[in-house]
C-alpha positions in Angstrom: -34.6 30.1 -69.4 -35.4 27.9 -66.5 -37.9 28.9 -63.9 -35.2 29.7 -61.3 -33.5 32.1 -63.8 -36.8 33.8 -64.6 -37.6 34.1 -60.8 -34.2 35.6 -60.1 -34.6 38.2 -62.9 -38.2 39.1 -61.8 -36.9 39.6 -58.2 -34.1 41.9 -59.5 -36.7 43.8 -61.5 -39.0 44.3 -58.6 -36.2 45.4 -56.4 -35.2 48.1 -58.9 -38.7 49.3 -59.8 -40.8 48.4 -56.7 -43.8 47.6 -58.9 -44.5 45.8 -62.1 -47.6 44.8 -64.0 -48.5 41.2 -64.7 -48.9 42.1 -68.4 -45.4 43.6 -68.5 -44.0 40.4 -67.0 -45.8 38.2 -69.5 -44.5 40.2 -72.4 -41.0 40.6 -71.1 -40.5 37.0 -70.2 -43.0 35.4 -72.7 -45.0 33.8 -69.9 -48.3 32.1 -70.3 -51.1 32.3 -67.6 -50.1 29.1 -65.8 -46.4 30.1 -65.6 -47.4 33.5 -64.3 -49.6 32.0 -61.7 -46.8 29.8 -60.4 -44.4 32.8 -60.4 -47.0 34.8 -58.3 -47.5 31.9 -55.9 -43.7 31.7 -55.4 -43.2 35.4 -54.8 -46.3 36.2 -52.8 -47.1 33.1 -50.8 -43.9 31.0 -50.6 -41.1 33.6 -50.3 -43.4 36.6 -49.2 -41.3 39.0 -51.2 -44.3 40.7 -53.0 -48.0 41.4 -52.7 -50.8 41.6 -55.2 -52.5 44.9 -56.0 -56.0 44.8 -57.6 -55.1 41.6 -59.5 -53.0 43.6 -61.9 -49.8 44.7 -60.2 -47.0 42.9 -58.3 -45.6 45.1 -55.5 -42.1 44.5 -53.9 -42.3 44.1 -50.1 -39.0 42.4 -48.9 -35.5 41.2 -49.5 -34.9 37.9 -51.3 -33.1 35.0 -49.6 -30.2 33.6 -51.4 -30.0 36.1 -54.3 -26.6 37.0 -55.6 -27.1 40.7 -55.2 -26.6 42.3 -51.8 -28.4 45.3 -50.5 -28.8 47.1 -47.2 -31.7 45.7 -45.3 -34.7 47.9 -45.1 -34.7 50.1 -42.0 -38.0 48.5 -40.7 -36.3 45.0 -40.7 -33.3 46.0 -38.7 -33.4 43.9 -35.6 -32.0 44.9 -32.3 -30.2 42.2 -30.2 -32.7 40.4 -28.1 -32.9 41.6 -24.6 -32.0 38.7 -22.3 -33.5 39.0 -18.9 -31.2 38.1 -16.1 -32.0 34.9 -14.3 -33.9 35.3 -11.1 -31.6 36.0 -8.2 -31.4 33.1 -5.8 -32.0 33.8 -2.1 -28.7 34.8 -0.5 -27.3 32.1 1.7 -24.8 33.3 4.3 -21.3 31.8 4.2 -21.8 31.0 7.9 -24.6 31.1 10.5 -24.9 31.2 14.2 -26.7 28.2 15.7 -27.3 26.6 19.1 -25.9 23.2 18.7 -25.5 20.1 20.8 -22.1 18.5 19.9 -21.2 14.9 20.7 -17.7 13.3 20.6 -17.5 9.6 20.5 -14.3 7.6 20.7 -13.1 4.0 20.9 -11.4 3.2 24.2 -7.8 2.0 24.0 -7.7 2.2 20.2 -3.9 2.2 20.3 -3.8 -1.2 22.0 -6.5 -2.4 19.6 -4.3 -1.6 16.6 -1.5 -3.7 18.2 -3.8 -6.7 18.6 -5.1 -6.7 15.0 -3.4 -6.5 11.6 -4.4 -3.5 9.5 -7.1 -5.4 7.5 -8.7 -6.7 10.7 -8.5 -3.3 12.4 -10.2 -1.7 9.4 -13.0 -4.3 9.5 -13.6 -3.7 13.2 -13.6 0.1 13.0 -15.9 0.1 10.0 -18.4 -2.1 11.9 -18.2 0.2 14.9 -18.8 3.3 12.7 -21.7 1.7 11.0 -23.6 0.7 14.1 -23.0 4.1 15.7 -24.1 5.9 12.5 -27.3 4.0 12.4 -28.2 5.1 15.9 -27.3 8.7 15.1 -29.4 8.7 12.0 -32.4 7.4 14.0 -32.3 10.5 16.2 -31.7 12.8 13.2 -28.1 13.7 14.1 -25.4 14.6 11.6 -22.0 13.0 11.5 -19.8 16.0 10.7 -16.5 14.1 10.7 -15.1 10.6 11.0 -11.9 11.1 12.9 -10.2 7.8 12.6 -11.9 5.8 15.3 -13.8 8.9 16.6 -17.0 10.6 15.5 -17.9 14.2 15.6 -21.7 14.5 15.7 -24.0 17.6 15.5 -27.6 17.7 16.8 -29.3 20.8 15.5 -27.6 21.1 12.2 -28.5 20.9 9.4 -31.9 20.1 10.8 -32.9 21.8 14.1 -35.4 20.4 16.6 -36.6 21.7 19.9 -35.3 18.6 21.7 -31.9 18.3 20.0 -30.2 18.0 23.5 -32.5 15.1 24.3 -31.9 13.5 21.0 -28.1 13.7 21.5 -28.3 12.0 25.0 -30.6 9.3 23.7 -28.3 8.7 20.8 -25.4 8.4 23.1 -27.1 5.8 25.2 -28.1 3.9 22.1 -24.6 4.0 20.7 -23.2 2.4 24.0 -25.8 -0.3 23.7 -25.1 -0.8 19.9 -21.4 -1.3 20.6 -22.2 -3.9 23.3 -24.3 -5.8 20.8 -21.6 -5.5 18.2 -19.2 -7.3 20.6 -21.4 -10.4 20.4 -21.1 -10.4 16.6 -17.4 -9.9 16.3 -15.5 -13.1 15.5 -14.4 -14.7 18.8 -11.0 -15.4 17.2 -10.2 -11.7 17.4 -10.3 -11.9 21.2 -11.3 -8.2 21.5 -14.0 -6.3 23.3 -14.9 -2.8 22.1 -15.9 0.0 24.4 -16.7 3.7 23.7 -17.0 6.9 25.7 -19.0 9.9 24.8 -19.0 13.6 25.7 -21.8 16.1 25.0 -22.0 19.9 25.3 -24.5 22.5 24.1 -24.0 26.1 23.1 -23.7 28.7 20.4 -21.5 28.0 17.4 -20.8 29.4 13.9 -21.4 26.8 11.3 -19.9 27.3 7.8 -17.8 25.8 5.1 -14.2 25.1 6.0 -11.4 23.8 3.7 -9.8 24.5 0.4 -10.5 23.9 -3.2 -11.7 20.4 -3.9 -12.6 19.6 -0.3 -14.9 21.5 2.0 -16.8 20.5 5.1 -19.5 22.3 7.1 -17.9 22.6 10.6 -19.0 24.3 13.8 -16.5 26.7 15.2 -16.4 28.0 18.8 -15.7 26.6 22.2 -18.6 24.1 22.1 -16.8 21.3 20.1 -13.7 21.8 22.2 -15.5 21.4 25.5 -17.4 18.4 24.2 -14.1 16.8 23.3 -12.6 17.5 26.7 -15.7 16.1 28.4 -15.4 12.9 26.3 -11.9 12.5 27.7 -13.3 12.4 31.3 -15.9 9.6 30.5 -15.3 6.1 31.7 -15.6 3.3 29.1 -19.2 2.8 27.9 -20.6 5.9 29.5 -22.1 9.1 28.4 -21.0 12.4 30.1 -22.5 15.8 29.5 -22.0 19.4 30.6 -24.2 21.2 33.0 -25.6 23.3 30.2 -26.9 20.2 28.4 -28.0 18.7 31.7 -30.3 21.7 32.3 -31.9 21.1 28.9 -32.7 17.4 29.5 -33.2 17.5 33.3 -36.0 15.1 34.3 -35.8 13.0 31.2 -32.8 10.9 32.3 -31.3 9.5 35.5 -28.0 11.2 36.0 -25.1 11.4 38.4 -23.2 14.6 39.2 -19.5 14.1 38.7 -18.4 17.4 40.3 -16.5 20.2 38.7 -13.4 19.6 36.6 -10.9 21.9 35.1 -10.7 21.3 31.4 -7.7 22.1 29.3 -8.3 25.3 27.4 -11.4 26.3 29.4 -10.9 29.2 31.9 -13.5 28.1 34.5 -14.1 24.6 36.0 -17.2 22.9 34.6 -19.8 20.6 36.3 -20.3 17.3 34.5 -23.0 14.7 34.7 -23.0 11.0 33.8 -26.1 9.7 32.2 -27.3 6.3 33.5 -30.6 5.7 31.6 -33.7 7.4 30.2 -36.6 7.9 32.5 -40.1 6.7 31.5 -41.4 10.2 30.9 
């Protein structure tokens, strides 16, 4: 018999009897000392199916792997399914949150006439240049462009990153955007024969910021009357000017030279609101 055949028969014998002497194995399978030593090494050390007792007895301790006989596993080897600990619970993030926000609307003046002067490719080039220079200024003051509305920009100061001086940042960004567009006009090809101008409206108040939209497209938008009022104020601004509400003015008073524009009735707003035009920053 081959070694594997002898090994298989010894395993079967041990499983039946539990114990067998080395002398009995030598006689039964006609083994010499070297063959017996290799058999013991395989059963005790390699496969760990048996142990040695007093150098005379081979004692069965486990189930063989790959044997043709099947048997119920010993009770002590029955394993329970591993207990999988649930992953740590992430901190709950609310779907929406209340924030004080300073909202800015920026729009190109006479964009309809502009589209009549330029072909679509030329108009796209000009609008992209305007959006780029404005976005650079907004980023400098840590504002957040929430939406690009054609040739308009909806900008948040105070979300997602809040600062104590968000109202000041918004006004300074507005003045910077007016100046950036003036500079852009010097870089536009003269052949286009156009001059860009912007107007900006700013208002501050409480909003609820949360995800809006459907599957595949969602935006973090501020809901409430603040964005609507900022939009209405922008419509009152003259070309290349920044106009803000009285609420925002009270937050930045002393930091800018401003001009009171009086009260105006805004569409959708029950009470007339006082507006202020910003001329320049003071050296405070």
